[in-house]
C-alpha positions in Angstrom: 19.0 -1.4 19.7 19.1 -3.8 16.8 19.5 -2.5 13.3 17.7 -5.5 11.9 13.8 -5.5 11.7 11.6 -8.6 10.8 8.3 -7.5 9.2 5.6 -9.8 10.7 3.2 -10.3 7.5 0.4 -11.4 10.1 0.7 -9.1 13.1 -1.1 -10.1 16.1 -1.8 -6.4 17.3 -4.6 -4.3 16.5 -4.3 -2.4 13.1 -5.0 1.3 12.5 -8.3 1.5 10.5 -9.1 4.0 7.8 -11.2 4.9 4.9 -10.2 6.5 1.8 -10.5 10.3 1.7 -13.7 11.1 -0.2 -11.8 13.0 -3.1 -9.7 9.9 -3.7 -12.6 7.5 -3.9 -13.7 6.2 -7.4 -15.9 3.3 -6.7 -16.8 0.6 -4.1 -16.3 1.1 -0.4 -12.8 -0.1 0.4 -11.6 -0.1 4.0 -8.0 -0.1 5.0 -6.0 -1.6 7.7 -2.4 -0.7 8.6 0.0 -2.4 10.8 3.0 -0.1 11.2 5.9 -2.0 12.4 8.8 0.4 12.1 9.9 4.0 11.6 13.3 5.5 11.0 14.9 8.8 10.0 12.4 11.0 11.9 9.5 9.1 10.5 10.6 9.6 6.8 11.2 5.8 6.4 8.2 3.5 7.4 7.5 -0.2 7.0 4.7 -2.5 7.8 1.7 -4.4 6.4 -1.4 -2.8 4.7 -4.5 -4.3 3.8 -7.4 -3.2 1.7 -11.0 -4.5 0.6 -12.1 -4.2 -2.8 -12.6 -0.9 -4.4 -10.9 1.8 -6.5 -9.1 4.8 -5.5 -7.0 7.6 -6.9 -3.2 7.0 -6.0 -1.0 10.0 -5.7 2.5 9.6 -4.4 3.6 13.2 -4.3 7.3 13.1 -3.0 7.0 9.5 -1.5 8.7 6.4 -2.8 7.0 3.3 -1.9 7.9 -0.5 -2.4 5.3 -3.1 -2.1 5.3 -6.9 -1.9 1.9 -8.6 -2.4 1.3 -11.1 0.4 -2.3 -12.0 -0.8 -4.9 -10.7 -3.0 -5.1 -9.2 -6.6 -4.8 -5.4 -7.6 -4.8 -3.5 -10.8 -2.7 -0.5 -10.9 -3.1 2.1 -13.7 -0.4 4.8 -14.0 -2.0 7.9 -15.6 -1.5 7.7 -19.4 -0.4 4.0 -19.3 -2.0 0.5 -19.6 -3.2 -1.2 -16.4 -0.9 -3.6 -14.6 -2.1 -6.6 -12.5 -0.2 -7.7 -9.4 -0.9 -10.7 -7.3 0.5 -12.6 -4.3 4.2 -13.0 -4.8 4.7 -9.9 -6.9 6.7 -6.9 -5.8 6.8 -3.3 -7.3 7.8 0.4 -6.6 5.8 3.6 -7.0 8.2 6.2 -7.5 7.8 10.0 -6.4 5.3 11.8 -8.8 3.2 8.6 -9.4 -0.4 9.4 -10.2 -2.9 6.7 -11.2 -5.7 4.4 -10.1 -5.5 1.6 -7.5 -8.0 -1.1 -8.0 -8.3 -3.8 -5.3 -10.0 -6.7 -7.1 -9.6 -9.2 -4.2 -8.8 -8.1 -0.9 -5.0 -7.4 -0.8 -2.4 -7.6 1.9 1.1 -6.2 1.3 4.4 -5.3 3.1 5.3 -1.7 2.4 8.2 0.4 2.7 7.8 4.2 2.2 10.5 6.8 2.0 9.3 10.5 2.2 
């Protein structure tokens, strides 16, 4: 087993499709696709590619740490009590455990993610 994993930004396999939980939806009709590509440490570390169509949802990380690298699209994140921040293709950011805010997808977004729970 190799300990090196390449994340494919345009995977050829079928993604998992999802919609936001009704209590998380703020506006629009966003739809999500997830191409999970690796899992480690009994499923507590996960990597892959995620895509969302335009809409606005509550983002609540709980105990999860998430690193994101935007491959395409535009989003606006507004941490509770803070000013909005825009991220575009090429940008990277981290949402730390306890993060609560609003995720607004302005243009369909595709990102590489790493989550640690």
